[in-house]
TORTI-147410 format. One record per residue: x negated, y, z of N, C-alpha, C in turn; residue in three letters. Coordinates in steps of 0.05 Angstrom, whole numbers, plus 5000, padded with zeros to 4 digits. Last residue first. Example, Ala and Ser with C-alpha at 12.3 -4.5 7.8 and 13.67 -1.06 7.14 Angstrom:
<rs>
<r n_px="4743" n_py="4955" n_pz="5142" ca_px="4727" ca_py="4979" ca_pz="5143" c_px="4742" c_py="5001" c_pz="5157" code="SER"/>
<r n_px="4736" n_py="4886" n_pz="5156" ca_px="4754" ca_py="4910" ca_pz="5156" c_px="4736" c_py="4934" c_pz="5156" code="ALA"/>
</rs>
This chain:
<rs>
<r n_px="0978" n_py="7579" n_pz="1697" ca_px="0984" ca_py="7551" ca_pz="1704" c_px="0997" c_py="7549" c_pz="1731" code="TYR"/>
<r n_px="0968" n_py="7632" n_pz="1691" ca_px="0983" ca_py="7619" ca_pz="1669" c_px="0991" c_py="7590" c_pz="1676" code="ALA"/>
<r n_px="0936" n_py="7647" n_pz="1732" ca_px="0965" ca_py="7654" ca_pz="1735" c_px="0981" c_py="7641" c_pz="1713" code="SER"/>
<r n_px="0887" n_py="7629" n_pz="1711" ca_px="0897" ca_py="7619" ca_pz="1737" c_px="0927" c_py="7623" c_pz="1738" code="VAL"/>
<r n_px="0880" n_py="7660" n_pz="1665" ca_px="0883" ca_py="7631" ca_pz="1663" c_px="0895" c_py="7619" c_pz="1688" code="PHE"/>
<r n_px="0874" n_py="7710" n_pz="1690" ca_px="0896" ca_py="7706" ca_pz="1671" c_px="0901" c_py="7676" c_pz="1667" code="GLY"/>
<r n_px="0827" n_py="7703" n_pz="1717" ca_px="0852" ca_py="7705" ca_pz="1733" c_px="0876" c_py="7702" c_pz="1715" code="LEU"/>
<r n_px="0793" n_py="7703" n_pz="1673" ca_px="0795" ca_py="7679" ca_pz="1689" c_px="0821" c_py="7680" c_pz="1706" code="LEU"/>
<r n_px="0799" n_py="7757" n_pz="1657" ca_px="0806" ca_py="7735" ca_pz="1639" c_px="0811" c_py="7710" c_pz="1655" code="VAL"/>
<r n_px="0779" n_py="7784" n_pz="1703" ca_px="0807" ca_py="7787" ca_pz="1694" c_px="0817" c_py="7765" c_pz="1676" code="LEU"/>
<r n_px="0725" n_py="7766" n_pz="1701" ca_px="0743" ca_py="7759" ca_pz="1724" c_px="0772" c_py="7762" c_pz="1717" code="GLY"/>
<r n_px="0710" n_py="7791" n_pz="1654" ca_px="0709" ca_py="7762" ca_pz="1656" c_px="0727" c_py="7752" c_pz="1679" code="VAL"/>
<r n_px="0716" n_py="7844" n_pz="1671" ca_px="0733" ca_py="7834" ca_pz="1649" c_px="0733" c_py="7803" c_pz="1649" code="VAL"/>
<r n_px="0675" n_py="7847" n_pz="1709" ca_px="0703" ca_py="7851" ca_pz="1717" c_px="0722" c_py="7840" c_pz="1696" code="ALA"/>
<r n_px="0629" n_py="7839" n_pz="1677" ca_px="0636" ca_py="7819" ca_pz="1697" c_px="0665" c_py="7822" c_pz="1707" code="PRO"/>
<r n_px="0634" n_py="7888" n_pz="1645" ca_px="0636" ca_py="7861" ca_pz="1633" c_px="0642" c_py="7839" c_pz="1654" code="ALA"/>
<r n_px="0628" n_py="7933" n_pz="1681" ca_px="0653" ca_py="7927" ca_pz="1667" c_px="0656" c_py="7898" c_pz="1657" code="ALA"/>
<r n_px="0575" n_py="7929" n_pz="1704" ca_px="0599" ca_py="7933" ca_pz="1719" c_px="0624" c_py="7923" c_pz="1705" code="GLN"/>
<r n_px="0535" n_py="7916" n_pz="1667" ca_px="0531" ca_py="7911" ca_pz="1696" c_px="0557" c_py="7911" c_pz="1711" code="ILE"/>
<r n_px="0553" n_py="7932" n_pz="1618" ca_px="0546" ca_py="7904" ca_pz="1622" c_px="0543" c_py="7897" c_pz="1651" code="TRP"/>
<r n_px="0564" n_py="7986" n_pz="1625" ca_px="0584" ca_py="7969" ca_pz="1612" c_px="0579" c_py="7940" c_pz="1618" code="LEU"/>
<r n_px="0517" n_py="8007" n_pz="1642" ca_px="0539" ca_py="8004" ca_pz="1662" c_px="0560" c_py="7986" c_pz="1651" code="ILE"/>
<r n_px="0486" n_py="8017" n_pz="1598" ca_px="0482" ca_py="7991" ca_pz="1612" c_px="0503" c_py="7986" c_pz="1634" code="LYS"/>
<r n_px="0499" n_py="8069" n_pz="1581" ca_px="0512" ca_py="8046" ca_pz="1568" c_px="0508" c_py="8020" c_pz="1583" code="ALA"/>
<r n_px="0510" n_py="8119" n_pz="1627" ca_px="0490" ca_py="8100" ca_pz="1617" c_px="0505" c_py="8076" c_pz="1606" code="ASP"/>
<r n_px="0552" n_py="8163" n_pz="1628" ca_px="0526" ca_py="8163" ca_pz="1642" c_px="0505" c_py="8145" c_pz="1629" code="ALA"/>
<r n_px="0599" n_py="8159" n_pz="1597" ca_px="0590" ca_py="8185" ca_pz="1607" c_px="0562" c_py="8186" c_pz="1619" code="THR"/>
<r n_px="0609" n_py="8107" n_pz="1581" ca_px="0614" ca_py="8129" ca_pz="1562" c_px="0601" c_py="8155" c_pz="1571" code="MET"/>
<r n_px="0598" n_py="8079" n_pz="1627" ca_px="0582" ca_py="8073" ca_pz="1603" c_px="0585" c_py="8095" c_pz="1583" code="ALA"/>
<r n_px="0637" n_py="8099" n_pz="1662" ca_px="0608" ca_py="8103" ca_pz="1667" c_px="0591" c_py="8098" c_pz="1643" code="GLY"/>
<r n_px="0683" n_py="8079" n_pz="1636" ca_px="0678" ca_py="8108" ca_pz="1639" c_px="0649" c_py="8114" c_pz="1644" code="TYR"/>
<r n_px="0673" n_py="8024" n_pz="1643" ca_px="0676" ca_py="8035" ca_pz="1616" c_px="0671" c_py="8066" c_pz="1617" code="VAL"/>
<r n_px="0672" n_py="8022" n_pz="1700" ca_px="0649" ca_py="8013" ca_pz="1684" c_px="0650" c_py="8024" c_pz="1656" code="GLY"/>
<r n_px="0723" n_py="8039" n_pz="1714" ca_px="0700" ca_py="8055" ca_pz="1723" c_px="0675" c_py="8048" c_pz="1706" code="ALA"/>
<r n_px="0752" n_py="7996" n_pz="1691" ca_px="0756" ca_py="8023" ca_pz="1682" c_px="0733" c_py="8041" c_pz="1690" code="THR"/>
<r n_px="0732" n_py="7953" n_pz="1721" ca_px="0728" ca_py="7953" ca_pz="1692" c_px="0732" c_py="7982" c_pz="1681" code="ALA"/>
<r n_px="0748" n_py="7968" n_pz="1773" ca_px="0720" ca_py="7965" ca_pz="1767" c_px="0715" c_py="7966" c_pz="1737" code="VAL"/>
<r n_px="0804" n_py="7967" n_pz="1766" ca_px="0791" ca_py="7992" ca_pz="1774" c_px="0761" c_py="7990" c_pz="1767" code="CYS"/>
<r n_px="0810" n_py="7912" n_pz="1754" ca_px="0818" ca_py="7933" ca_pz="1734" c_px="0805" c_py="7960" c_pz="1740" code="GLY"/>
<r n_px="0795" n_py="7891" n_pz="1802" ca_px="0779" ca_py="7885" ca_pz="1779" c_px="0785" c_py="7905" c_pz="1756" code="LEU"/>
<r n_px="0838" n_py="7910" n_pz="1833" ca_px="0811" ca_py="7920" ca_pz="1838" c_px="0792" c_py="7914" c_pz="1815" code="PHE"/>
<r n_px="0882" n_py="7883" n_pz="1809" ca_px="0881" ca_py="7912" ca_pz="1812" c_px="0853" c_py="7922" c_pz="1815" code="PHE"/>
<r n_px="0867" n_py="7829" n_pz="1814" ca_px="0870" ca_py="7841" ca_pz="1787" c_px="0868" c_py="7872" c_pz="1789" code="ARG"/>
<r n_px="0868" n_py="7823" n_pz="1870" ca_px="0843" ca_py="7819" ca_pz="1855" c_px="0844" c_py="7832" c_pz="1828" code="GLN"/>
<r n_px="0922" n_py="7833" n_pz="1879" ca_px="0902" ca_py="7851" ca_pz="1891" c_px="0876" c_py="7848" c_pz="1876" code="VAL"/>
<r n_px="0943" n_py="7789" n_pz="1852" ca_px="0950" ca_py="7816" ca_pz="1843" c_px="0931" c_py="7837" c_pz="1854" code="HIS"/>
<r n_px="0924" n_py="7745" n_pz="1879" ca_px="0914" ca_py="7750" ca_pz="1852" c_px="0920" c_py="7778" c_pz="1843" code="ILE"/>
<r n_px="0907" n_py="7736" n_pz="1943" ca_px="0927" ca_py="7751" ca_pz="1927" c_px="0915" c_py="7759" c_pz="1900" code="ASP"/>
<r n_px="0876" n_py="7713" n_pz="1981" ca_px="0884" ca_py="7696" ca_pz="1958" c_px="0904" c_py="7710" c_pz="1940" code="GLY"/>
<r n_px="0855" n_py="7740" n_pz="2022" ca_px="0884" ca_py="7735" ca_pz="2023" c_px="0893" c_py="7716" c_pz="2001" code="THR"/>
<r n_px="0801" n_py="7740" n_pz="2006" ca_px="0808" ca_py="7728" ca_pz="2032" c_px="0838" c_py="7723" c_pz="2034" code="PHE"/>
<r n_px="0803" n_py="7765" n_pz="1955" ca_px="0793" ca_py="7738" ca_pz="1958" c_px="0803" c_py="7725" c_pz="1984" code="LEU"/>
<r n_px="0824" n_py="7816" n_pz="1967" ca_px="0839" ca_py="7798" ca_pz="1949" c_px="0829" c_py="7769" c_pz="1951" code="GLY"/>
<r n_px="0782" n_py="7833" n_pz="2001" ca_px="0810" ca_py="7831" ca_pz="2011" c_px="0826" c_py="7812" c_pz="1994" code="TRP"/>
<r n_px="0741" n_py="7836" n_pz="1963" ca_px="0739" ca_py="7817" ca_pz="1985" c_px="0767" c_py="7812" c_pz="1998" code="PHE"/>
<r n_px="0762" n_py="7878" n_pz="1932" ca_px="0758" ca_py="7852" ca_pz="1920" c_px="0755" c_py="7830" c_pz="1942" code="LEU"/>
<r n_px="0762" n_py="7920" n_pz="1970" ca_px="0787" ca_py="7911" ca_pz="1957" c_px="0784" c_py="7883" c_pz="1945" code="GLY"/>
<r n_px="0707" n_py="7924" n_pz="1980" ca_px="0726" ca_py="7917" ca_pz="2002" c_px="0752" c_py="7907" c_pz="1991" code="ALA"/>
<r n_px="0688" n_py="7941" n_pz="1930" ca_px="0680" ca_py="7915" ca_pz="1941" c_px="0699" c_py="7906" c_pz="1963" code="ALA"/>
<r n_px="0713" n_py="7991" n_pz="1928" ca_px="0719" ca_py="7971" ca_pz="1908" c_px="0712" c_py="7943" c_pz="1918" code="LEU"/>
<r n_px="0688" n_py="8015" n_pz="1972" ca_px="0718" ca_py="8011" ca_pz="1972" c_px="0726" c_py="7990" c_pz="1952" code="PHE"/>
<r n_px="0636" n_py="8017" n_pz="1953" ca_px="0642" ca_py="8001" ca_pz="1976" c_px="0672" c_py="7995" c_pz="1978" code="GLY"/>
<r n_px="0642" n_py="8055" n_pz="1914" ca_px="0635" ca_py="8028" ca_pz="1906" c_px="0640" c_py="8008" c_pz="1928" code="ASN"/>
<r n_px="0651" n_py="8099" n_pz="1947" ca_px="0672" ca_py="8089" ca_pz="1930" c_px="0667" c_py="8061" c_pz="1920" code="TYR"/>
<r n_px="0600" n_py="8103" n_pz="1970" ca_px="0623" ca_py="8097" ca_pz="1987" c_px="0647" c_py="8087" c_pz="1970" code="LEU"/>
<r n_px="0570" n_py="8117" n_pz="1926" ca_px="0565" ca_py="8091" ca_pz="1939" c_px="0589" c_py="8083" c_pz="1956" code="GLY"/>
<r n_px="0588" n_py="8169" n_pz="1917" ca_px="0592" ca_py="8148" ca_pz="1897" c_px="0590" c_py="8120" c_pz="1910" code="GLN"/>
<r n_px="0567" n_py="8192" n_pz="1964" ca_px="0596" ca_py="8192" ca_pz="1959" c_px="0603" c_py="8171" c_pz="1939" code="ASN"/>
<r n_px="0513" n_py="8186" n_pz="1953" ca_px="0524" ca_py="8173" ca_pz="1976" c_px="0554" c_py="8171" c_pz="1974" code="ALA"/>
<r n_px="0508" n_py="8218" n_pz="1907" ca_px="0503" ca_py="8189" ca_pz="1905" c_px="0515" c_py="8174" c_pz="1929" code="ALA"/>
<r n_px="0516" n_py="8269" n_pz="1930" ca_px="0534" ca_py="8258" ca_pz="1909" c_px="0532" c_py="8228" c_pz="1907" code="LEU"/>
<r n_px="0471" n_py="8271" n_pz="1963" ca_px="0498" ca_py="8272" ca_pz="1974" c_px="0519" c_py="8261" c_pz="1955" code="ILE"/>
<r n_px="0428" n_py="8268" n_pz="1925" ca_px="0432" ca_py="8247" ca_pz="1945" c_px="0460" c_py="8247" c_pz="1958" code="ARG"/>
<r n_px="0410" n_py="8303" n_pz="1887" ca_px="0436" ca_py="8290" ca_pz="1882" c_px="0443" c_py="8270" c_pz="1904" code="THR"/>
<r n_px="0360" n_py="8323" n_pz="1900" ca_px="0381" ca_py="8342" ca_pz="1893" c_px="0409" c_py="8329" c_pz="1892" code="ALA"/>
<r n_px="0331" n_py="8276" n_pz="1905" ca_px="0335" ca_py="8293" ca_pz="1928" c_px="0358" c_py="8312" c_pz="1924" code="ALA"/>
<r n_px="0331" n_py="8258" n_pz="1852" ca_px="0343" ca_py="8242" ca_pz="1873" c_px="0349" c_py="8259" c_pz="1897" code="ALA"/>
<r n_px="0301" n_py="8298" n_pz="1827" ca_px="0329" ca_py="8294" ca_pz="1820" c_px="0344" c_py="8279" c_pz="1841" code="PHE"/>
<r n_px="0252" n_py="8290" n_pz="1853" ca_px="0266" ca_py="8315" ca_pz="1855" c_px="0295" c_py="8313" c_pz="1848" code="ASN"/>
<r n_px="0236" n_py="8237" n_pz="1839" ca_px="0242" ca_py="8244" ca_pz="1867" c_px="0257" c_py="8270" c_pz="1870" code="GLU"/>
<r n_px="0271" n_py="8214" n_pz="1780" ca_px="0247" ca_py="8223" ca_pz="1794" c_px="0256" c_py="8232" c_pz="1822" code="ASP"/>
<r n_px="0305" n_py="8153" n_pz="1759" ca_px="0304" ca_py="8181" ca_pz="1768" c_px="0276" c_py="8188" c_pz="1778" code="MET"/>
<r n_px="0330" n_py="8103" n_pz="1745" ca_px="0311" ca_py="8117" ca_pz="1727" c_px="0309" c_py="8147" c_pz="1734" code="GLY"/>
<r n_px="0358" n_py="8072" n_pz="1779" ca_px="0373" ca_py="8093" ca_pz="1765" c_px="0355" c_py="8110" c_pz="1747" code="PHE"/>
<r n_px="0321" n_py="8036" n_pz="1798" ca_px="0347" ca_py="8026" ca_pz="1789" c_px="0361" c_py="8047" c_pz="1772" code="ALA"/>
<r n_px="0279" n_py="8070" n_pz="1816" ca_px="0275" ca_py="8052" ca_pz="1793" c_px="0302" c_py="8043" c_pz="1781" code="LYS"/>
<r n_px="0303" n_py="8097" n_pz="1859" ca_px="0291" ca_py="8112" ca_pz="1837" c_px="0288" c_py="8095" c_pz="1812" code="LEU"/>
<r n_px="0316" n_py="8053" n_pz="1891" ca_px="0337" ca_py="8070" ca_pz="1880" c_px="0327" c_py="8086" c_pz="1856" code="GLY"/>
<r n_px="0265" n_py="8033" n_pz="1904" ca_px="0285" ca_py="8016" ca_pz="1891" c_px="0307" c_py="8032" c_pz="1878" code="ALA"/>
<r n_px="0238" n_py="8078" n_pz="1928" ca_px="0229" ca_py="8067" ca_pz="1902" c_px="0250" c_py="8049" c_pz="1889" code="PRO"/>
<r n_px="0289" n_py="8124" n_pz="1952" ca_px="0267" ca_py="8105" ca_pz="1956" c_px="0260" c_py="8092" c_pz="1929" code="ARG"/>
<r n_px="0335" n_py="8153" n_pz="1948" ca_px="0309" ca_py="8167" ca_pz="1945" c_px="0285" c_py="8149" c_pz="1949" code="GLU"/>
<r n_px="0374" n_py="8112" n_pz="1952" ca_px="0375" ca_py="8131" ca_pz="1930" c_px="0347" c_py="8144" c_pz="1926" code="TRP"/>
<r n_px="0386" n_py="8075" n_pz="1991" ca_px="0360" ca_py="8072" ca_pz="1977" c_px="0357" c_py="8092" c_pz="1954" code="LEU"/>
<r n_px="0437" n_py="8086" n_pz="2013" ca_px="0414" ca_py="8082" ca_pz="2030" c_px="0386" c_py="8082" c_pz="2016" code="PHE"/>
<r n_px="0476" n_py="8094" n_pz="1974" ca_px="0479" ca_py="8107" ca_pz="2000" c_px="0453" c_py="8106" c_pz="2016" code="MET"/>
<r n_px="0460" n_py="8067" n_pz="1927" ca_px="0469" ca_py="8095" ca_pz="1926" c_px="0469" c_py="8109" c_pz="1953" code="GLU"/>
<r n_px="0445" n_py="8015" n_pz="1944" ca_px="0427" ca_py="8031" ca_pz="1928" c_px="0435" c_py="8061" c_pz="1930" code="LEU"/>
<r n_px="0492" n_py="8000" n_pz="1972" ca_px="0466" ca_py="8001" ca_pz="1986" c_px="0447" c_py="8019" c_pz="1970" code="VAL"/>
<r n_px="0529" n_py="8001" n_pz="1929" ca_px="0533" ca_py="8017" ca_pz="1953" c_px="0507" c_py="8021" c_pz="1967" code="LEU"/>
<r n_px="0508" n_py="7961" n_pz="1896" ca_px="0508" ca_py="7988" ca_pz="1887" c_px="0512" c_py="8007" c_pz="1910" code="ILE"/>
<r n_px="0517" n_py="7917" n_pz="1930" ca_px="0490" ca_py="7924" ca_pz="1923" c_px="0488" c_py="7953" c_pz="1913" code="TYR"/>
<r n_px="0573" n_py="7917" n_pz="1930" ca_px="0559" ca_py="7921" ca_pz="1955" c_px="0530" c_py="7930" c_pz="1950" code="VAL"/>
<r n_px="0580" n_py="7906" n_pz="1876" ca_px="0588" ca_py="7933" ca_pz="1886" c_px="0577" c_py="7938" c_pz="1914" code="HIS"/>
<r n_px="0562" n_py="7854" n_pz="1873" ca_px="0549" ca_py="7875" ca_pz="1856" c_px="0555" c_py="7902" c_pz="1868" code="ILE"/>
<r n_px="0600" n_py="7830" n_pz="1906" ca_px="0572" ca_py="7832" ca_pz="1915" c_px="0556" c_py="7853" c_pz="1899" code="LEU"/>
<r n_px="0645" n_py="7834" n_pz="1872" ca_px="0645" ca_py="7847" ca_pz="1899" c_px="0617" c_py="7851" c_pz="1909" code="ALA"/>
<r n_px="0628" n_py="7801" n_pz="1830" ca_px="0634" ca_py="7830" ca_pz="1825" c_px="0634" c_py="7845" c_pz="1852" code="VAL"/>
<r n_px="0625" n_py="7753" n_pz="1859" ca_px="0601" ca_py="7764" ca_pz="1847" c_px="0605" c_py="7794" c_pz="1841" code="ILE"/>
<r n_px="0679" n_py="7745" n_pz="1872" ca_px="0659" ca_py="7748" ca_pz="1893" c_px="0633" c_py="7761" c_pz="1882" code="GLY"/>
<r n_px="0700" n_py="7739" n_pz="1821" ca_px="0710" ca_py="7761" ca_pz="1837" c_px="0690" c_py="7766" c_pz="1860" code="VAL"/>
<r n_px="0673" n_py="7692" n_pz="1807" ca_px="0668" ca_py="7716" ca_pz="1792" c_px="0677" c_py="7741" c_pz="1808" code="VAL"/>
<r n_px="0696" n_py="7656" n_pz="1844" ca_px="0667" ca_py="7660" ca_pz="1843" c_px="0660" c_py="7686" c_pz="1829" code="ILE"/>
<r n_px="0750" n_py="7658" n_pz="1830" ca_px="0741" ca_py="7667" ca_pz="1856" c_px="0711" c_py="7673" c_pz="1857" code="ASN"/>
<r n_px="0747" n_py="7634" n_pz="1779" ca_px="0756" ca_py="7662" ca_pz="1782" c_px="0747" c_py="7673" c_pz="1809" code="ALA"/>
<r n_px="0730" n_py="7583" n_pz="1793" ca_px="0712" ca_py="7600" ca_pz="1776" c_px="0720" c_py="7629" c_pz="1778" code="ALA"/>
<r n_px="0774" n_py="7566" n_pz="1822" ca_px="0748" ca_py="7568" ca_pz="1835" c_px="0729" c_py="7586" c_pz="1819" code="ALA"/>
<r n_px="0813" n_py="7565" n_pz="1782" ca_px="0816" ca_py="7583" ca_pz="1804" c_px="0789" c_py="7587" c_pz="1819" code="HIS"/>
<r n_px="0797" n_py="7524" n_pz="1749" ca_px="0795" ca_py="7551" ca_pz="1739" c_px="0797" c_py="7571" c_pz="1762" code="MET"/>
</rs>
């Protein structure tokens, strides 16, 4: 079960690295426009905000990688909890698909970590 939890934590971290790249570097390019369903004018007007958002996603990824490399389940839980909270808030305020892309994988990780600490 511990290996499965680590795999999910790693996947969530990689998702956030991908989001960082989209928001910080590809926001105004075709990949960013398509991923977030934007037109070029909106992307240009919001690029600084998106870069800031991307940086925060990078911090979430860094925290998850930190938890993986140290093996500290408490660190992993904390950052998965942050991701799940951000995903629920994003789904409520921006786009419902964020619930499935961000929050659901984090919740799966939290459940798996619950099984790890139970044994």
